[in-house]
N, C-alpha and C positions, 0 to 999 in steps of 0.2 A: 533608495535610489539604485536603479539597475545599472550594471556596467555596460559599456558599449558592445561587448561581445555577446550579451544576452538579448540585444535588440533584434527583432525579427524584420528582415527586409520585406517590403511589400511585394505581393504576387499579383499579377494582372488578372482581370476577370477571364481573359482568354486562357490563361494558364489554368484557372479553376475549372473551366469547362473541359479542357483537354485532360486535366487530372481525372475527372469523372469518366472519361473515355479510356483511361489507363494508358495514355500516350507515353511511350518510353522516354522520349526527349524531355517531356514535361516533368516526369518523375525525377529525371536527373537534375533538372533546374530546381525543382522543389528541394531535392536533397542538398544541392550545393548551397542554396540560400538559407536553409534552416538547420541542417545537421550541425554546423559549428556551434550554434547557441545551445542546442540540446546536449551536445558532447560536453561543452563547458559546464553546463549545469550539473550533469551527472558526475563529472570528475570532481567538481567542487563539493559534491555531496557523497563522497566515499565510493565512487564508482570508477570504472576503467573505460578505456576506449571501446573494448569489446562489449561491455555492458551498454554503452551508449548506442552502438550499432544495433544491438538487439532491441532496445527500447524504441529507437527511432523507427525501425522496421515495423514494430507492433503499432506505433502511433500512426504511421502512414496508413497501414491496413485498417485500423479502427476509424480514422478520418474518412477514408474512401468508403468503407461500409456504411458509416453514419450518413454521409452525403448521399449515397445511392438509395438508402432507405428513407431519406427525407428527414432524418433526425438533426441534420446540420445543413444550413444553407448559408454560404458565404455572403456577408452583407457588403463588404468593400474589399479593396485590394489586399489588405493585410490580414483579413480575418482567417483565411485558410492557414497561413503560416503561424498565426497566433494560436489557432485551434490545435494544430499539430504539436506546437510547443507545450500547450497546456496538457494535452493527452499524455505526451512523453513525461512531463513533470509528475503527473499523478500516477502514471504507471511505475515510474521509478520509486516514488514514495511508497506505493503498495509493495513493491518488490523488497525494499529495504526493511519494511515492517514485517514481511512474511517470515514464517518459521523456516521455510526451505532456504531462503537467502542466508539467514543467520547460520544455518548448519553447513552451508557450502562456502562460507567466507574463507579466503586464503589465510593461512597462518603467516604471521609476521616473521621476518627473517631472524629476529632475535628471540623467537619462541623457545622456551626451555621447559620441557616436560617435568623436570625436577621441581619446578616452582608450582606445580599444580597442587591443589588442595587434596587431601586424602580422599580417595574415591569412597571408602567406607563411610566417612563422615557425611559426604554428600548423599549417599544412598540412605543412610539413617535419617537424615533430615527430610529427604523426599518421602520416605515411608511415614515419618511422623506427620508430615503435612497431609498425606493421603488419609491417615487415620483421623486427623482433625476434620478434614473435608467430609469424611464419611459420617461424622457426628451431626452434620447439618441435616435438616430434614430433606425429604425428597423434593419438596417444592423449591427450597433454596437452591439445591443442587441443579434442578431443572433450569431455573432462571439464570444462575451464574454460568452454567454450561452454554446456554444459548447466547448469552451476552458476550462472554469472554472467548469461548472456543469456536462457536459457530458464527461469531461476529454479527449477530442479528441486532437490529435496532430495537429500541424499547417499544416502538409501535408494532413491529413485526412480532415480538414476543407477546405483546398484549393481544394481538389478533389471534394468535395460536392458542393462547391460554384463556381467552375470553375476558380480558381486563383492558382498561384504558392505559395509555402510556404512563400517566402520573402514578397509577397504582403500582405498575411494574417498577417504576423508578423508586418508589418508597420501599417496596419489597426488596429490591436489589440492595438498597442502602442498609436495610435491617439485616439482610443476610450477610453482607460484608462486615457489619459491626459484630454480628455473632461470630463470624469466622475469626475476626481479630481478637475478640474476647477469648475464644477457645484456644487460640494460639498463645495468648498471654498466659493463660492458666497452665498450659502444658510446658511453657518455658520458665515458669516461676519456680 
């Protein structure tokens, strides 16, 4: 059940057409009707007002470009507002998952560097994991790199390597099992 603050107010078809024309007053109306729900979502999900402003601007731009390119056609009064909200939601989820967001997270006020784990231990563990990963065959490294680091789908990997997605999925499973086994052997 969604809270009242996340409900998207309807936007008239006239607003939709003026949105496509990049009318300043219309953009302000869309902003005033939709920004509060986007901001509430982002703040509820570890973000700030500044994050919400950035994401909302990106969502407005993406919605406008998609509408101009014919990738999105509003079907009723509320579809533009809902579409902007969905874009903002997915953009926020992507940002939270991204490596760059995690590396730029603000430190908590109660952060104490003395509580950190020894850097040497972390570096040793990282080197150990690199050594274990290097023991995998080139084929396994290739599949795992594409899946986990390049964020490619199983279909995309299969197309590039000349396999179907089911074969890639099986290979990925076997590679991960081998990686876990090698890790267990080295930690025993």
